[in-house]
Every structure is written in C-alpha cells, then in structure tokens.
C-alpha positions as CSV (number, residue, x, y, z in Angstrom):
1,M,102.4,167.0,124.6
2,V,105.1,166.3,122.0
3,S,108.6,167.1,123.4
4,V,111.7,168.3,121.5
5,D,113.2,164.9,122.4
6,A,110.4,163.0,120.8
7,I,110.8,164.9,117.5
8,C,114.6,164.3,117.7
9,G,113.8,160.6,117.9
10,E,111.6,160.7,114.8
11,L,114.3,162.6,112.9
12,A,116.9,160.1,114.0
13,R,114.7,157.3,112.7
14,I,114.4,159.1,109.3
15,A,118.1,159.9,109.1
16,P,120.2,157.9,111.6
17,L,122.9,160.2,112.9
18,K,125.6,157.5,112.6
19,L,125.3,158.1,108.8
20,A,126.8,161.6,109.2
21,E,130.3,162.4,108.0
22,P,132.8,162.5,110.9
23,W,133.5,166.2,110.4
24,D,129.8,167.1,110.6
25,N,127.8,168.6,113.5
26,V,124.4,166.9,113.6
27,G,121.5,166.3,116.0
28,L,120.0,168.7,118.5
29,L,122.2,171.8,118.4
30,V,120.2,174.2,120.5
31,G,117.5,173.6,123.0
32,D,116.0,171.7,125.9
33,R,114.9,168.1,125.1
34,S,112.1,168.3,127.6
35,H,110.4,171.4,126.1
36,P,107.0,171.0,124.5
37,V,106.7,171.7,120.8
38,K,103.6,172.8,118.8
39,R,105.1,174.5,115.7
40,V,107.9,173.2,113.6
41,M,109.6,174.7,110.5
42,T,112.1,173.2,108.1
43,C,114.6,175.1,106.1
44,L,117.9,174.7,104.2
45,T,119.9,177.3,106.0
46,I,119.4,179.5,109.1
47,S,119.8,183.1,108.0
48,E,118.4,186.5,109.0
49,P,115.2,186.1,106.9
50,I,114.7,182.6,108.4
51,V,115.1,183.9,112.0
52,A,112.7,186.7,111.2
53,E,110.2,184.1,110.0
54,V,110.8,181.8,113.0
55,L,110.1,184.7,115.4
56,A,107.0,186.0,113.4
57,E,105.5,182.5,113.3
58,S,106.4,181.5,117.0
59,V,108.3,178.4,115.8
60,D,109.3,176.1,118.7
61,L,111.7,173.9,116.6
62,V,113.5,174.8,113.4
63,I,114.9,171.9,111.4
64,T,117.7,173.2,109.3
65,H,119.7,171.1,106.8
66,H,122.9,173.1,107.2
67,P,124.0,173.1,110.9
68,L,124.1,176.2,113.1
69,P,126.5,176.2,114.8
70,F,128.7,174.2,112.4
71,K,132.1,175.0,113.8
72,P,132.8,175.6,117.5
73,L,132.0,179.1,118.7
74,Q,134.3,180.8,121.2
75,K,131.9,183.7,121.8
76,L,128.1,184.3,121.7
77,I,127.9,187.9,120.8
78,S,125.3,189.8,118.7
79,D,127.8,191.5,116.3
80,Q,129.0,188.2,114.8
81,T,126.7,186.6,112.2
82,A,126.4,183.0,113.5
83,S,126.3,183.8,117.2
84,G,124.0,186.7,116.6
85,L,121.4,184.4,114.9
86,L,121.8,181.8,117.6
87,L,121.2,184.4,120.3
88,K,117.9,185.5,118.7
89,L,116.7,181.9,118.6
90,I,117.8,181.2,122.2
91,R,116.0,184.3,123.4
92,A,112.9,183.1,121.7
93,G,113.2,179.6,123.1
94,T,113.5,178.1,119.7
95,S,115.3,174.8,119.4
96,V,117.6,173.9,116.4
97,Y,118.1,170.5,114.9
98,S,120.2,169.4,111.9
99,A,120.7,166.0,110.3
100,H,122.8,167.4,107.3
101,T,125.0,164.6,105.9
102,A,123.0,161.9,107.7
103,Y,119.9,163.1,105.7
104,D,122.0,163.2,102.5
105,S,122.8,159.5,103.0
106,A,119.6,158.2,104.5
107,R,117.4,155.5,103.0
108,Q,114.9,158.2,102.0
109,G,117.4,161.1,102.2
110,I,118.2,163.7,99.6
111,N,120.3,161.7,97.3
112,Q,117.8,158.8,97.3
113,L,115.0,161.3,96.5
114,W,117.1,162.6,93.6
115,A,117.7,159.1,92.2
116,E,114.0,158.2,92.5
117,A,112.9,161.5,90.9
118,L,115.2,160.9,88.0
119,Q,113.6,157.4,87.7
120,L,116.9,155.6,88.0
121,T,116.9,151.8,88.2
122,D,119.1,149.6,90.4
123,I,119.8,152.5,92.7
124,R,122.8,152.1,95.0
125,P,125.1,154.3,97.2
126,L,128.2,155.7,95.5
127,V,130.1,155.0,98.7
128,E,129.0,152.2,101.1
129,C,128.7,152.6,104.9
130,S,131.8,152.2,107.0
131,D,132.2,149.3,109.3
132,E,131.2,151.5,112.3
133,Q,128.1,152.7,110.5
134,R,127.1,149.1,109.6
135,A,127.0,148.0,113.2
136,G,123.5,147.1,114.2
137,L,122.1,147.3,110.7
138,G,120.5,144.4,108.8
139,E,121.9,143.3,105.4
140,T,119.1,145.0,103.5
141,E,119.7,148.3,105.3
142,V,123.4,148.2,104.8
143,H,123.1,148.0,101.0
144,A,120.5,150.8,100.9
145,L,122.6,153.3,103.0
146,G,125.7,155.3,102.1
147,S,126.9,158.5,100.5
148,G,125.6,159.6,97.2
149,R,123.6,157.5,94.8
150,F,123.9,156.1,91.3
151,G,121.7,154.1,88.9
152,D,120.7,153.7,85.3
153,L,118.2,155.5,83.2
154,A,115.7,153.3,81.5
155,N,116.6,154.9,78.2
156,A,119.7,156.9,77.5
157,M,119.2,160.6,77.1
158,S,121.5,163.5,76.2
159,M,123.3,165.4,78.9
160,S,121.3,168.6,78.1
161,R,118.0,166.7,78.5
162,L,119.2,165.2,81.8
163,L,120.1,168.7,83.0
164,R,116.7,170.2,82.0
165,T,115.0,167.3,83.8
166,A,117.0,167.9,87.0
167,A,116.4,171.6,86.9
168,V,112.6,170.9,87.0
169,I,113.0,168.5,89.9
170,G,115.1,171.0,91.9
171,Q,112.8,173.9,90.9
172,S,115.9,175.8,89.9
173,A,115.4,179.4,89.1
174,R,118.4,179.5,86.8
175,P,119.9,177.3,84.0
176,P,122.3,174.7,85.4
177,Q,126.0,174.8,84.5
178,F,127.8,171.8,83.2
179,V,131.1,170.3,82.1
180,G,131.2,168.0,79.0
181,D,129.4,167.5,75.8
182,P,125.7,168.5,76.0
183,D,124.8,166.0,73.3
184,R,126.6,163.0,74.9
185,P,124.2,160.1,75.6
186,I,124.0,159.3,79.3
187,R,122.8,156.1,80.8
188,R,124.4,155.7,84.2
189,V,124.1,158.7,86.5
190,A,125.5,159.6,89.9
191,V,124.0,162.2,92.2
192,A,125.7,163.9,95.1
193,C,123.8,166.9,96.5
194,G,125.4,170.1,97.8
195,S,129.1,170.3,97.1
196,G,129.7,166.8,95.8
197,G,132.9,167.1,93.9
198,G,134.6,164.6,96.3
199,F,132.5,161.8,94.8
200,L,133.8,162.1,91.3
201,A,136.3,159.3,91.7
202,A,133.6,157.0,93.1
203,A,131.3,157.9,90.2
204,K,134.1,156.9,87.8
205,R,134.6,153.6,89.6
206,R,130.9,152.9,89.3
207,G,131.0,153.4,85.6
208,C,128.9,156.6,85.6
209,E,128.9,158.8,82.5
210,A,127.5,161.8,84.3
211,M,127.2,163.2,87.9
212,L,124.8,165.8,89.2
213,T,125.7,168.0,92.1
214,G,125.0,171.4,93.5
215,E,128.3,173.2,93.0
216,A,132.0,172.5,92.4
217,T,135.3,174.4,92.3
218,F,137.1,175.1,89.1
219,H,139.6,172.3,89.8
220,V,136.8,169.8,90.4
221,C,135.4,170.8,87.0
222,L,138.8,170.2,85.4
223,E,139.0,166.8,87.2
224,A,135.6,165.8,85.7
225,E,136.8,166.8,82.3
226,S,140.0,164.7,82.8
227,L,138.0,161.7,84.0
228,G,135.6,161.9,81.1
229,I,132.5,162.4,83.3
230,A,129.9,164.9,82.4
231,L,129.2,167.1,85.4
232,G,126.0,169.0,86.0
233,L,126.0,171.9,88.5
234,L,122.4,172.6,89.6
235,G,123.2,175.2,92.3
236,H,123.6,174.3,95.9
237,Y,120.2,175.6,96.9
238,A,118.4,173.8,94.1
239,S,120.2,170.5,94.8
240,E,118.9,170.3,98.4
241,R,116.0,172.7,99.2
242,F,113.2,170.6,97.7
243,A,114.1,167.8,100.1
244,M,113.2,170.1,103.1
245,D,109.7,170.4,101.7
246,R,109.5,166.6,101.5
247,L,110.8,166.3,105.1
248,A,108.1,168.6,106.4
249,M,105.4,166.6,104.6
250,Q,106.9,163.3,106.0
251,L,107.0,164.6,109.6
252,S,103.4,165.9,109.3
253,K,102.2,162.4,108.6
254,S,104.1,160.8,111.5
255,L,103.4,163.7,113.9
256,P,99.9,164.8,113.0
257,D,99.3,166.7,116.3
258,L,101.9,169.3,115.3
259,E,101.9,172.2,112.9
260,I,104.8,171.5,110.5
261,W,105.7,173.4,107.4
262,S,108.7,174.2,105.2
263,S,109.8,177.9,105.2
264,R,107.6,180.0,103.0
265,L,110.2,182.8,102.6
266,E,113.5,181.0,102.0
267,R,115.1,181.9,98.7
268,D,118.4,181.1,96.9
269,P,120.6,184.1,97.8
270,I,122.5,183.8,94.4
271,R,120.9,185.8,91.6
272,F,121.7,186.1,87.9
273,L,121.4,189.0,85.5
274,Q,118.8,188.5,82.9
C-alpha cells in the first residue's frame, strides 16, 4: 500500500517545500496522510471540469500546480466556487497536493525545464535562495536552486524565432504576445513561468536581453520597454501546463505501483477569435 504521506514525501523530494515563496500555500492541502492511494492525477488548476474528471476516474490524489485553497476560507459552502469544488473532492475522499512556487524553483522544476528545453547553457537561478532556504543544502544544491532561470543560447537568434520555439515547447494554442523588436538578436534569456513580471529587474541585472513568462500587466510591459528587455508572453497556461505532464511521468517512474497520469481534459480557458 502506498499512502498519501508517502507520495507527499516523494513530491517534497522533487520540489522541497522550503523553496516556496512565503506568501504561497503548498504541501498537502486536503486529505488524510494515512489513506491509501492507487490513482493519481496531475493538473495545472482545479476547476469544475477537473473535479468532474477526478470523480469519473476515481482519483485518490490530485496534484495541482495552483493551490486550492490558496487563501484562507471562512466558509465551506457549495454556492461559492472554491469551497464548492473542495466540498466535492472531500465528499469523494480525494486528497489535494500543491507544490506551486516550490516546483517553479526546484532543481528539475518548471523554470529549469524551460531553460533546458530552450537549450540554454550555463543555466542559473535569476534569484538565489534565501539564507533560510539554504539551510541544510550542499553548495552544489544551493547554486542550482532559486527563482526563475537564465542562460545563454549557443547561437543568437531573433526574438521572433525565440518566441516561435517557446510556443512549440509550451504547446501553445495561440501566437505569443511580445514587447520589443521582433528582429532583435537575443543571446541571454531569462525564464519565469506564470506571472513573472516581478523578475524583470533581476533579468536586467543578469544582463538578459529577453525574458519569457506567461502573462504580465500593461505596466510590466511598459517597464520591460523602459529597461530595454524584450518580453515574451506565452500565456499562463502554456508557460506551466507542460510541466504537469512531465511531473506525472517522473512520478510514474518512482512510484510504479500506482496509476499516475496528467489530466486528459484540461484546456486553456482563454480562447481567441480566428
């Protein structure tokens, strides 16, 4: 028998929870650590379609990138979206785990996967671990962990080509948006999945000519323009969803007795007119 707690331990090995941002809500969010698990599903975000899939497939543990709950809930009632979804999962006996920003920053987390998929060299974190996060880590681990990633392309390419390459990696269903000159040659690239606008200043300090992220506000786009950094917006979904497929495959190798898969129904909720 594999327990919820045993899987939590494996997930914490992949993405140590001490790497999470202080504002985040990570780890086991719903469930009994002693309960046995046979079926596990990963997803980006718990939504009505995801809960329907969980119930139809008798999932014992759902590993979501975006935490639910994220903020404290004062009530658990069915007519509020977040608590209504949680109630359905609780009734079904389904546990919920999220590593979120810990997985973003992990040694083989989302930003590292991006950097490797882009074939960057000399890959390093945009922001190093804090002193508290460094505690108990060896020197090699410390230098490999942190928020975001940056590195150099073997050969400079235009911003437009970089964006097309990233869209293929993220399996984006729509053309990426960008700020800057599409013909600008790019050599040093920063990546910050999700809503990574807060890493622009760090990217500038690291000498990056471009940064790829999921989404950014209008004012962040203006900031990128002011800093002289080309900014690629791949879409929040495309910047993170592929990593949940990778996580399911990784867990399947380390926990072969379980049935583990990535959601077969999850889709980007944002659509575009053709």
